[in-house]
N, C-alpha and C positions, 0 to 999 in steps of 0.2 A: 358501555352502561346507559341505562335510563332509569326514569324515576316513576314510581308508582305511589300516589297519595304522599309525595313528599320523602319517600324512602327509596334508596337506590337498588336497582335489579340488575343482575348480570344479564346481559343480553347477547351472548356470543352464541347465536342460535346454531345447535349441532345436535342431531339425533342419531348419529352414528351411522348414517347411510352413505351411500357412494357420493364421490366428488371427483372433479375433474382437475387435471395438471396440465397446463399448456406450455408448448415449447415456445421460448421467447425468440427464436430465430425468425426475423421478418423476412428473410430471403425465401423461407419455404411457402409454397402456396399450393393447395389450401393450407391453412394453420392446422398442424398436428398437435395432439395431446393424449392423454391417457386417462381413462376413468378408472378409478381406484375404489376398491372396496376393502376394508379392514376387517378381519376376522380375529377375535380375542377370546381365548379360553376362559370360561366362566366357572370352571370347577374351583371351588373354594380351597381344596386341598392340593392343587397344583402350584407350584412355586415358579413355573415358567415367566421369564420376562421378555417375551417376544410378542410381536404382532405379526400375524399373517396378512400378507398383501396380495391381493389378486387384481390383476390390471389387464385391460384390453385396449387397443389402439382405437382413437377416434380422430375425426377431422372437423375442421372449423364450422362446417355447415350445421353441426348439431346445436349451435347457438340460436337456430331458429326452429329447433325441434324439441324443445322442454327443458334444456339444461338452464336451470335458475341459480342466481349467485346471490349470497348475503354475506358480505365479509369475505371470509376465507373459503366458506363452503359452497360448493355448487350441488345443487339437486338435480339428479336425472329422474323425469318422470317415468313411471311405469310403462306408459305407452311408447315413449322414446326408446327406453331399454329394450322392449319387446321388438322394435322395428330394427334394431341392429343386427339381428341375427348372431351368427357365430363368427366372430373377428378372426382374421387370419394371423394377426399378431396378439399375443397373449404373454402374460408375465405371472409367475409366482415367486414372490419374494417374501423375505422376513427382515423385520427392523427390530434391533436391539433397543429396548426401552431405555436403558441407562445411557449408553453411548450414541444413539441414534444412528448407527451404522446399519446400513441396508446391504443385503446380499441375496443371491439365489437360494431359494428354499431346498433343503434335501428332499430328494424324491419327487422333485417337480418333473411334470411330463415333458417329452421331448419338445413339443410345440410351446412351452411356457418358458423359453430360455432366451427371449428376445433381449439382446445385449444393449439395443439403442433405447428400448424403453427402461431398462435397468439403469442406464445412465441418466435418462431424464429423472427418474425417481430419486437417485442419489443426488442429484444436483438440487432438487427442490426440497429434500427432507432436511429442512433446517428452518431456524426461526420460527414464525407463527405456524407455519404447517407442522413443524415437527412437535410443538406444544399441543397442538390440536390432537394429534394422534396419541401422544402421551396422555392427554386429558381423557380420551376414549378408554385408553387402557386403565387408568385409575377409576374411572367410573365403573367399568365392568367389574374390576378387581375390588371394588369398594375400597380403595385405598387412598382417596381423598380425605381431607382434614373433616373427621365427623365431629369434631369440636369447635369447628370455625364459627359456628353461630354464637358461641358464648363471647366472642370478641366483637360481635356486632351491637349496634345501638338499637335497643328494642323500647326506647322510651316512647316511641309513637304507639305502641299497642295499647289497646283498651278492650275491655271485655266486650265480646260481640264482634270484634274485627277478625276477619279471616287472614290467615298466613299461608302464603304459597311456598310450595316444595323449593322453588328456586331460591326465595328469599334464605332459606334455612341451609341449603346444599347448593350454592352456586356454581360448583364444579360438576355437577352431576349432568347427564344427558338431557336434552329436552324433547318434548313431544311436538313434532312438526307434521303438518297435514297439508297435502297437495290437493287443491280443488279450483277447479274453473280457471286454469292458467295462473294461479298465485299459491303462494306458501304461507300457512298460518301457524302461528305458535299457539298451543294449547296449555295455558297457565293454570295448573290445578292447585286449588286453594282450599284449606280446611279449618273447620273450627276447632280451637284448641282450649276452649273453656272447660276446666276440669268439673266433672260432674254433668256436663250436658250429654244427653243420650243420642243426639241426632246422628244419623249415618250419612249425612250429605257431603258431597263434594262439589264445589262450584268450578266449573271450568270456564275461564275467559279465552276467547279466540281473538287474536290480534294478527292482522296481516303484516308479513314481514318482508315479502318481495313478490313482485308480479303486478299485473294490472290493478290499478285501484288500490294500491297499497300506500300506507303512510308510515308503518313502523312505529308508530307512537300513539295509537288510539285503539282500544278494544271494539269489537263489534257488539259485544255483549256477552252474556254468561249464559251456561246451561248447567242447571242444577240437577244432579245425579244421586239417587238413592242407592247406596252401595249394597244394601241388604236385598232390596227388590231388584236392583240392576235395571232401573228404568228411569226415564226423565220425569222429573217432578215440576219443573218449570223452566221457561226460556225468557230471559229478560234482555230484549234488545236496547242497544244504545240510541239507535235512531230507527226511524219507520223503514219498513221494507227489508229488514235482514233477518227476520225470524226463520223464514224457511232456510236461509243459507246457514244459520246456526245450527238447526237441527240436521242439515246435511253433514255439516262439519263434525258434528258429534258422531254421526252414523260412520263417516270415514275413520275417526279415531278408534271407534268401537271395534273395527276390525282387527286391530291388533290382538292377537291371541292371548297375550299376557297382561292385557290392559287391566282387567277386573282385580287380578292378584297384586299387580304392582300399586294400584290405587289404594287397595286395603292395607297393605304394607306400609305405604306412606302415611296413610292417616294414623295408624298405629304408632309409628315412629313419631310423627308430629305431635300426637296427644301427649306422648310421654315428655317430649322436649316442652310442650306447652306449660306443663306444671312447672317446670324450672323457670320459663319466662315469666309466668304469673308470680311467682316467688320474687324474682328480680324486680318486677314492677311494684311489688308491695314494699320491699325494702326501700326503693327509691321514693315511694309516696310517703314513708315514715321520715326520711331524711328532707325531703323537699316537697311538703304538702301543698297541694294546689285546689283551690276552690273549685267545685264541680259545678260548671254553669251549663252544661249540656242538657238539653231536654230528655227526660227518661221516656222509655218505650211504655205505651199504654197497654193494659192487660189484652186489649184485642188487636193491638198492632202486630205486624209480622215481627217474629223473633229476630233481634240483631245478629244472632249467630248465622242467619242464612239458611236455616232449615226449611222454611217455607210455612212452618206452623205459627200459630198464634203464640204470642209471648206468654201468655198465661197457660198454655199447654206445653211449653218447652223449658224455657230456662228461668221463668219467673222465680220459682222456689229453689233453683239449685245454687249452691255455693260457687263463687267464682274465685 
């Protein structure tokens, strides 16, 4: 967990990509492991409760060729994956989401039956790793708690403050971007003010692993207009990172489903935002607090983050 502006954020960084499982046998040199890719059916009408697992054998020298680690998840860069070629040892297995049991997949090709890799996968599929795979399954199937946000403390929220998807749905997968030897978390944030017409999404980029990463500090934000699908502004936290922020956005934009995903998230958060506003109003009536914060001027930037002047955005809208 980490905190943003005094409120907790769930920071188990995982975008559903490949990760590496290492054999703990210190007698084996070089170190042996297994690159794992999880494949989950996203058909909403399918009732399957299995995760398909594809694996290939790797050796310890990959530690110097782009395998990045943050907590449980290790990222394999596209460059490193391309250099692997076709491995001699492969595995096609399935995991039962309910029991955690791992077995060879029906119909697996003859070269995907490596029993040593299956043994390693079975041995490691427990504890935090098992929960990570289950979390991926829940995220794809949308079976995480969609009402979890109701039990959270929203007393910090005030009109004009942005809310991130992670704050509302902490069990969903994250947007992770690999750039210049480091991995960055793209935290997408939205205006939830009822009546506000803005179509902006603010994306804050934070280094989570790699050179020059702190894991606790945003580089800055990129404002995106969802209708025009273009950058409306870049706000770096420190000098010299504006170009990097634009490059990070361009990397993130390569995701084919990104625009549709952001639109769906905005729609969902606007609906939830109406409930959060009502919750805040009830609390204000029960515990009124004098408003001592300065108001935005007519020509000031709108607090909702749209990039427009306050008088042309939320001034006359009901909050």
